[in-house]
N, CA, C and O atoms as CSV, one atom per row, in Angstrom:
chain,resi,resn,atom,element,x,y,z
A,1,MET,N,N,0.750,14.613,11.914
A,1,MET,CA,C,0.878,13.165,11.969
A,1,MET,C,C,0.749,12.689,13.408
A,1,MET,O,O,0.073,11.701,13.697
A,2,LYS,N,N,1.412,13.413,14.301
A,2,LYS,CA,C,1.370,13.037,15.717
A,2,LYS,C,C,-0.060,13.116,16.257
A,2,LYS,O,O,-0.501,12.226,16.985
A,3,ARG,N,N,-0.781,14.180,15.900
A,3,ARG,CA,C,-2.153,14.339,16.369
A,3,ARG,C,C,-3.061,13.236,15.826
A,3,ARG,O,O,-3.922,12.727,16.543
A,4,TYR,N,N,-2.868,12.869,14.563
A,4,TYR,CA,C,-3.673,11.803,13.967
A,4,TYR,C,C,-3.456,10.477,14.698
A,4,TYR,O,O,-4.414,9.762,14.991
A,5,VAL,N,N,-2.210,10.158,14.988
A,5,VAL,CA,C,-1.895,8.908,15.701
A,5,VAL,C,C,-2.475,8.955,17.114
A,5,VAL,O,O,-3.051,7.971,17.578
A,6,GLU,N,N,-2.331,10.072,17.790
A,6,GLU,CA,C,-2.860,10.192,19.159
A,6,GLU,C,C,-4.380,10.028,19.187
A,6,GLU,O,O,-4.918,9.403,20.101
A,7,GLU,N,N,-5.077,10.587,18.188
A,7,GLU,CA,C,-6.535,10.463,18.131
A,7,GLU,C,C,-6.968,9.045,17.764
A,7,GLU,O,O,-8.029,8.591,18.193
A,8,SER,N,N,-6.169,8.357,16.987
A,8,SER,CA,C,-6.527,7.014,16.525
A,8,SER,C,C,-6.207,5.937,17.543
A,8,SER,O,O,-6.952,4.965,17.674
A,9,VAL,N,N,-5.117,6.097,18.260
A,9,VAL,CA,C,-4.675,5.079,19.222
A,9,VAL,C,C,-4.789,5.672,20.621
A,9,VAL,O,O,-3.855,6.287,21.137
A,10,GLN,N,N,-5.948,5.471,21.213
A,10,GLN,CA,C,-6.157,5.967,22.563
A,10,GLN,C,C,-7.019,4.986,23.350
A,10,GLN,O,O,-7.702,4.140,22.774
A,11,GLY,N,N,-6.980,5.107,24.624
A,11,GLY,CA,C,-7.769,4.225,25.475
A,11,GLY,C,C,-6.980,2.991,25.883
A,11,GLY,O,O,-5.817,2.833,25.511
A,12,PRO,N,N,-7.624,2.116,26.652
A,12,PRO,CA,C,-6.926,0.933,27.170
A,12,PRO,C,C,-6.700,-0.156,26.118
A,12,PRO,O,O,-5.769,-0.950,26.249
A,13,ASP,N,N,-7.541,-0.203,25.076
A,13,ASP,CA,C,-7.410,-1.246,24.049
A,13,ASP,C,C,-6.553,-0.752,22.893
A,13,ASP,O,O,-7.047,-0.140,21.946
A,14,VAL,N,N,-5.268,-1.030,22.991
A,14,VAL,CA,C,-4.330,-0.621,21.946
A,14,VAL,C,C,-4.259,-1.734,20.897
A,14,VAL,O,O,-4.089,-2.899,21.256
A,15,PRO,N,N,-4.385,-1.401,19.621
A,15,PRO,CA,C,-4.327,-2.440,18.590
A,15,PRO,C,C,-2.914,-3.003,18.459
A,15,PRO,O,O,-1.932,-2.352,18.817
A,16,TYR,N,N,-2.834,-4.234,17.934
A,16,TYR,CA,C,-1.527,-4.849,17.712
A,16,TYR,C,C,-0.786,-4.125,16.586
A,16,TYR,O,O,0.417,-3.878,16.683
A,17,GLY,N,N,-1.513,-3.787,15.520
A,17,GLY,CA,C,-0.887,-3.138,14.377
A,17,GLY,C,C,-1.645,-1.902,13.955
A,17,GLY,O,O,-2.817,-1.720,14.285
A,18,PHE,N,N,-0.948,-1.055,13.216
A,18,PHE,CA,C,-1.538,0.203,12.752
A,18,PHE,C,C,-1.006,0.490,11.358
A,18,PHE,O,O,0.205,0.528,11.141
A,19,ILE,N,N,-1.924,0.694,10.409
A,19,ILE,CA,C,-1.541,1.040,9.037
A,19,ILE,C,C,-2.201,2.360,8.681
A,19,ILE,O,O,-3.414,2.519,8.815
A,20,LEU,N,N,-1.403,3.290,8.235
A,20,LEU,CA,C,-1.917,4.562,7.745
A,20,LEU,C,C,-1.743,4.551,6.228
A,20,LEU,O,O,-0.619,4.505,5.728
A,21,ALA,N,N,-2.855,4.594,5.499
A,21,ALA,CA,C,-2.822,4.582,4.039
A,21,ALA,C,C,-3.474,5.854,3.516
A,21,ALA,O,O,-4.562,6.228,3.955
A,22,ALA,N,N,-2.805,6.517,2.578
A,22,ALA,CA,C,-3.346,7.743,1.992
A,22,ALA,C,C,-2.885,7.857,0.549
A,22,ALA,O,O,-1.828,7.346,0.178
A,23,ALA,N,N,-3.682,8.526,-0.249
A,23,ALA,CA,C,-3.381,8.689,-1.680
A,23,ALA,C,C,-2.504,9.915,-1.912
A,23,ALA,O,O,-2.798,10.745,-2.772
A,24,CYS,N,N,-1.440,10.019,-1.148
A,24,CYS,CA,C,-0.474,11.100,-1.323
A,24,CYS,C,C,0.905,10.559,-0.946
A,24,CYS,O,O,1.021,9.491,-0.344
A,25,ASP,N,N,1.919,11.290,-1.298
A,25,ASP,CA,C,3.276,10.890,-0.935
A,25,ASP,C,C,3.630,11.527,0.407
A,25,ASP,O,O,3.259,12.668,0.685
A,26,PHE,N,N,4.346,10.776,1.228
A,26,PHE,CA,C,4.765,11.260,2.536
A,26,PHE,C,C,6.241,11.636,2.500
A,26,PHE,O,O,7.045,10.996,1.823
A,27,SER,N,N,6.574,12.668,3.229
A,27,SER,CA,C,7.971,13.097,3.318
A,27,SER,C,C,8.706,12.269,4.372
A,27,SER,O,O,8.087,11.539,5.147
A,28,LYS,N,N,9.991,12.390,4.388
A,28,LYS,CA,C,10.808,11.708,5.397
A,28,LYS,C,C,10.425,12.200,6.785
A,28,LYS,O,O,10.391,11.428,7.743
A,29,LYS,N,N,10.143,13.473,6.880
A,29,LYS,CA,C,9.735,14.060,8.155
A,29,LYS,C,C,8.426,13.442,8.643
A,29,LYS,O,O,8.272,13.183,9.837
A,30,ALA,N,N,7.482,13.203,7.729
A,30,ALA,CA,C,6.206,12.581,8.096
A,30,ALA,C,C,6.419,11.136,8.548
A,30,ALA,O,O,5.813,10.700,9.526
A,31,TYR,N,N,7.281,10.387,7.838
A,31,TYR,CA,C,7.599,9.007,8.241
A,31,TYR,C,C,8.186,8.989,9.649
A,31,TYR,O,O,7.796,8.175,10.485
A,32,ASP,N,N,9.121,9.891,9.898
A,32,ASP,CA,C,9.763,9.940,11.214
A,32,ASP,C,C,8.770,10.318,12.313
A,32,ASP,O,O,8.793,9.739,13.400
A,33,ALA,N,N,7.904,11.283,12.032
A,33,ALA,CA,C,6.906,11.699,13.016
A,33,ALA,C,C,5.931,10.561,13.309
A,33,ALA,O,O,5.534,10.363,14.457
A,34,PHE,N,N,5.546,9.817,12.279
A,34,PHE,CA,C,4.648,8.667,12.444
A,34,PHE,C,C,5.300,7.623,13.335
A,34,PHE,O,O,4.677,7.116,14.268
A,35,ARG,N,N,6.538,7.309,13.050
A,35,ARG,CA,C,7.277,6.302,13.821
A,35,ARG,C,C,7.422,6.736,15.278
A,35,ARG,O,O,7.164,5.951,16.191
A,36,LEU,N,N,7.830,7.970,15.494
A,36,LEU,CA,C,8.025,8.472,16.861
A,36,LEU,C,C,6.706,8.527,17.639
A,36,LEU,O,O,6.682,8.270,18.842
A,37,ALA,N,N,5.629,8.858,16.959
A,37,ALA,CA,C,4.329,8.936,17.630
A,37,ALA,C,C,3.837,7.564,18.064
A,37,ALA,O,O,3.128,7.456,19.065
A,38,LEU,N,N,4.199,6.506,17.331
A,38,LEU,CA,C,3.706,5.168,17.650
A,38,LEU,C,C,4.626,4.363,18.562
A,38,LEU,O,O,4.193,3.360,19.130
A,39,ILE,N,N,5.856,4.766,18.714
A,39,ILE,CA,C,6.815,3.971,19.498
A,39,ILE,C,C,6.349,3.776,20.939
A,39,ILE,O,O,6.434,2.655,21.440
A,40,GLY,N,N,5.878,4.774,21.610
A,40,GLY,CA,C,5.500,4.652,23.011
A,40,GLY,C,C,4.072,4.202,23.267
A,40,GLY,O,O,3.662,4.110,24.424
A,41,THR,N,N,3.310,3.922,22.233
A,41,THR,CA,C,1.887,3.618,22.417
A,41,THR,C,C,1.589,2.166,22.745
A,41,THR,O,O,0.506,1.860,23.244
A,42,GLY,N,N,2.519,1.270,22.477
A,42,GLY,CA,C,2.266,-0.152,22.688
A,42,GLY,C,C,1.875,-0.880,21.412
A,42,GLY,O,O,1.681,-2.095,21.433
A,43,VAL,N,N,1.758,-0.170,20.318
A,43,VAL,CA,C,1.470,-0.798,19.025
A,43,VAL,C,C,2.724,-1.556,18.587
A,43,VAL,O,O,3.812,-0.983,18.536
A,44,GLN,N,N,2.572,-2.842,18.272
A,44,GLN,CA,C,3.721,-3.689,17.950
A,44,GLN,C,C,4.247,-3.483,16.526
A,44,GLN,O,O,5.456,-3.409,16.311
A,45,GLU,N,N,3.335,-3.392,15.562
A,45,GLU,CA,C,3.737,-3.231,14.168
A,45,GLU,C,C,2.989,-2.053,13.567
A,45,GLU,O,O,1.800,-1.863,13.821
A,46,PHE,N,N,3.700,-1.264,12.767
A,46,PHE,CA,C,3.046,-0.134,12.125
A,46,PHE,C,C,3.707,0.139,10.776
A,46,PHE,O,O,4.916,-0.017,10.601
A,47,GLN,N,N,2.864,0.551,9.833
A,47,GLN,CA,C,3.331,0.860,8.489
A,47,GLN,C,C,2.600,2.083,7.978
A,47,GLN,O,O,1.474,2.370,8.384
A,48,ILE,N,N,3.250,2.790,7.091
A,48,ILE,CA,C,2.632,3.935,6.442
A,48,ILE,C,C,2.706,3.687,4.942
A,48,ILE,O,O,3.783,3.474,4.386
A,49,TRP,N,N,1.547,3.718,4.299
A,49,TRP,CA,C,1.468,3.461,2.863
A,49,TRP,C,C,1.056,4.737,2.156
A,49,TRP,O,O,-0.061,5.225,2.328
A,50,GLY,N,N,1.963,5.268,1.363
A,50,GLY,CA,C,1.668,6.448,0.566
A,50,GLY,C,C,1.254,6.053,-0.841
A,50,GLY,O,O,1.075,4.872,-1.140
A,51,LYS,N,N,1.104,7.048,-1.698
A,51,LYS,CA,C,0.655,6.815,-3.073
A,51,LYS,C,C,1.577,5.843,-3.809
A,51,LYS,O,O,1.099,4.932,-4.484
A,52,ALA,N,N,2.869,6.024,-3.688
A,52,ALA,CA,C,3.833,5.175,-4.399
A,52,ALA,C,C,3.777,3.729,-3.904
A,52,ALA,O,O,3.799,2.798,-4.708
A,53,GLU,N,N,3.706,3.541,-2.593
A,53,GLU,CA,C,3.643,2.182,-2.041
A,53,GLU,C,C,2.351,1.477,-2.447
A,53,GLU,O,O,2.366,0.295,-2.790
A,54,LEU,N,N,1.238,2.203,-2.406
A,54,LEU,CA,C,-0.045,1.614,-2.801
A,54,LEU,C,C,-0.032,1.202,-4.273
A,54,LEU,O,O,-0.528,0.135,-4.635
A,55,GLU,N,N,0.540,2.061,-5.110
A,55,GLU,CA,C,0.609,1.741,-6.538
A,55,GLU,C,C,1.509,0.534,-6.785
A,55,GLU,O,O,1.180,-0.332,-7.596
A,56,ASP,N,N,2.637,0.474,-6.092
A,56,ASP,CA,C,3.533,-0.682,-6.231
A,56,ASP,C,C,2.842,-1.975,-5.818
A,56,ASP,O,O,2.979,-2.997,-6.490
A,57,MET,N,N,2.101,-1.933,-4.713
A,57,MET,CA,C,1.396,-3.130,-4.253
A,57,MET,C,C,0.277,-3.521,-5.219
A,57,MET,O,O,0.038,-4.705,-5.457
A,58,LEU,N,N,-0.397,-2.530,-5.765
A,58,LEU,CA,C,-1.522,-2.798,-6.653
A,58,LEU,C,C,-1.078,-3.442,-7.962
A,58,LEU,O,O,-1.810,-4.253,-8.530
A,59,PHE,N,N,0.104,-3.095,-8.444
A,59,PHE,CA,C,0.590,-3.629,-9.710
A,59,PHE,C,C,1.347,-4.948,-9.570
A,59,PHE,O,O,1.933,-5.420,-10.544
A,60,GLN,N,N,1.349,-5.547,-8.389
A,60,GLN,CA,C,1.932,-6.867,-8.228
A,60,GLN,C,C,0.977,-7.902,-8.809
A,60,GLN,O,O,-0.239,-7.741,-8.705
A,61,PRO,N,N,1.511,-8.976,-9.426
A,61,PRO,CA,C,0.649,-9.991,-10.040
A,61,PRO,C,C,-0.383,-10.590,-9.088
A,61,PRO,O,O,-1.491,-10.920,-9.512
A,62,LYS,N,N,-0.039,-10.735,-7.816
A,62,LYS,CA,C,-0.982,-11.331,-6.868
A,62,LYS,C,C,-2.202,-10.441,-6.624
A,62,LYS,O,O,-3.228,-10.928,-6.149
A,63,ASN,N,N,-2.111,-9.157,-6.938
A,63,ASN,CA,C,-3.218,-8.231,-6.734
A,63,ASN,C,C,-3.889,-7.819,-8.041
A,63,ASN,O,O,-4.588,-6.806,-8.084
A,64,ASP,N,N,-3.683,-8.589,-9.098
A,64,ASP,CA,C,-4.257,-8.259,-10.400
A,64,ASP,C,C,-5.785,-8.228,-10.346
A,64,ASP,O,O,-6.416,-7.421,-11.028
A,65,HIS,N,N,-6.380,-9.108,-9.533
A,65,HIS,CA,C,-7.843,-9.129,-9.417
A,65,HIS,C,C,-8.384,-7.821,-8.827
A,65,HIS,O,O,-9.473,-7.385,-9.199
A,66,LEU,N,N,-7.641,-7.194,-7.916
A,66,LEU,CA,C,-8.060,-5.914,-7.360
A,66,LEU,C,C,-7.935,-4.795,-8.390
A,66,LEU,O,O,-8.801,-3.927,-8.500
A,67,LEU,N,N,-6.851,-4.837,-9.128
A,67,LEU,CA,C,-6.629,-3.845,-10.177
A,67,LEU,C,C,-7.754,-3.907,-11.205
A,67,LEU,O,O,-8.234,-2.873,-11.670
A,68,PHE,N,N,-8.173,-5.121,-11.559
A,68,PHE,CA,C,-9.245,-5.283,-12.532
A,68,PHE,C,C,-10.599,-4.886,-11.937
A,68,PHE,O,O,-11.397,-4.221,-12.598
A,69,ALA,N,N,-10.852,-5.284,-10.712
A,69,ALA,CA,C,-12.151,-5.007,-10.082
A,69,ALA,C,C,-12.402,-3.513,-9.908
A,69,ALA,O,O,-13.516,-3.044,-10.143
A,70,TYR,N,N,-11.389,-2.766,-9.502
A,70,TYR,CA,C,-11.595,-1.354,-9.204
A,70,TYR,C,C,-11.279,-0.420,-10.371
A,70,TYR,O,O,-11.836,0.675,-10.450
A,71,PHE,N,N,-10.394,-0.835,-11.275
A,71,PHE,CA,C,-9.979,0.074,-12.341
A,71,PHE,C,C,-10.200,-0.483,-13.741
A,71,PHE,O,O,-9.988,0.227,-14.724
A,72,GLY,N,N,-10.627,-1.752,-13.851
A,72,GLY,CA,C,-10.869,-2.340,-15.162
A,72,GLY,C,C,-9.606,-2.622,-15.950
A,72,GLY,O,O,-9.649,-2.737,-17.175
A,73,ILE,N,N,-8.481,-2.733,-15.261
A,73,ILE,CA,C,-7.188,-3.003,-15.902
A,73,ILE,C,C,-6.707,-4.372,-15.435
A,73,ILE,O,O,-6.752,-4.677,-14.243
A,74,SER,N,N,-6.254,-5.184,-16.363
A,74,SER,CA,C,-5.695,-6.481,-15.997
A,74,SER,C,C,-4.343,-6.641,-16.664
A,74,SER,O,O,-4.243,-6.633,-17.891
A,75,LEU,N,N,-3.314,-6.785,-15.865
A,75,LEU,CA,C,-1.972,-6.959,-16.407
A,75,LEU,C,C,-1.789,-8.359,-16.977
A,75,LEU,O,O,-0.971,-8.557,-17.875
A,76,GLN,N,N,-2.537,-9.332,-16.469
A,76,GLN,CA,C,-2.423,-10.696,-16.967
A,76,GLN,C,C,-2.905,-10.783,-18.406
A,76,GLN,O,O,-2.323,-11.514,-19.208
A,77,VAL,N,N,-3.945,-10.061,-18.742
A,77,VAL,CA,C,-4.443,-10.063,-20.114
A,77,VAL,C,C,-3.390,-9.482,-21.039
A,77,VAL,O,O,-3.141,-10.018,-22.119
A,78,LYS,N,N,-2.767,-8.381,-20.618
A,78,LYS,CA,C,-1.717,-7.762,-21.429
A,78,LYS,C,C,-0.539,-8.708,-21.584
A,78,LYS,O,O,0.061,-8.789,-22.656
A,79,LYS,N,N,-0.207,-9.421,-20.519
A,79,LYS,CA,C,0.911,-10.364,-20.561
A,79,LYS,C,C,0.618,-11.473,-21.565
A,79,LYS,O,O,1.481,-11.826,-22.369
A,80,ARG,N,N,-0.586,-12.023,-21.526
A,80,ARG,CA,C,-0.962,-13.071,-22.477
A,80,ARG,C,C,-0.951,-12.538,-23.896
A,80,ARG,O,O,-0.527,-13.234,-24.819
A,81,THR,N,N,-1.410,-11.317,-24.077
A,81,THR,CA,C,-1.428,-10.727,-25.407
A,81,THR,C,C,-0.007,-10.580,-25.943
A,81,THR,O,O,0.246,-10.865,-27.114
A,82,ARG,N,N,0.903,-10.146,-25.110
A,82,ARG,CA,C,2.301,-10.015,-25.532
A,82,ARG,C,C,2.894,-11.376,-25.872
A,82,ARG,O,O,3.632,-11.512,-26.847
A,83,GLN,N,N,2.571,-12.381,-25.066
A,83,GLN,CA,C,3.078,-13.726,-25.335
A,83,GLN,C,C,2.531,-14.241,-26.663
A,83,GLN,O,O,3.269,-14.829,-27.453
A,84,THR,N,N,1.264,-14.027,-26.906
A,84,THR,CA,C,0.660,-14.467,-28.154
A,84,THR,C,C,1.279,-13.721,-29.324
A,84,THR,O,O,1.560,-14.320,-30.362
A,85,LYS,N,N,1.490,-12.448,-29.172
A,85,LYS,CA,C,2.099,-11.630,-30.229
A,85,LYS,C,C,3.515,-12.106,-30.538
A,85,LYS,O,O,3.907,-12.198,-31.701
A,86,LEU,N,N,4.273,-12.404,-29.500
A,86,LEU,CA,C,5.647,-12.879,-29.676
A,86,LEU,C,C,5.657,-14.236,-30.366
A,86,LEU,O,O,6.473,-14.471,-31.258
A,87,ARG,N,N,4.767,-15.126,-29.968
A,87,ARG,CA,C,4.691,-16.427,-30.615
A,87,ARG,C,C,4.358,-16.302,-32.107
A,87,ARG,O,O,4.925,-17.012,-32.938
A,88,SER,N,N,3.438,-15.395,-32.436
A,88,SER,CA,C,3.072,-15.238,-33.852
A,88,SER,C,C,4.224,-14.639,-34.646
A,88,SER,O,O,4.415,-14.988,-35.811
A,89,LEU,N,N,4.988,-13.747,-34.040
A,89,LEU,CA,C,6.140,-13.180,-34.739
A,89,LEU,C,C,7.222,-14.225,-34.966
A,89,LEU,O,O,7.867,-14.242,-36.015
A,90,LEU,N,N,7.419,-15.092,-33.987
A,90,LEU,CA,C,8.434,-16.132,-34.131
A,90,LEU,C,C,8.009,-17.206,-35.112
A,90,LEU,O,O,8.850,-17.798,-35.788
A,91,ALA,N,N,6.722,-17.462,-35.196
A,91,ALA,CA,C,6.219,-18.470,-36.124
A,91,ALA,C,C,6.312,-17.937,-37.536
A,91,ALA,O,O,5.938,-18.629,-38.483
């Protein structure tokens, strides 16, 4: 993790923020190493997004269009279907 951060953030132009996103889960040790590697670099904000965080963000209603575009799944359609089903059962 430290080597990846050092290779990514080098030179005189340090970015304001840094996001590391990967399709795997990170351990506590990896989170700590990421944080420690970025503290002295001058990067103001940094986040690490693992598989669980990416999935949580993707399933938020505001990102439904991304979920549909890349995976063909729409939670809004399912929500409407459930609402319609409930209305028909109550009627």
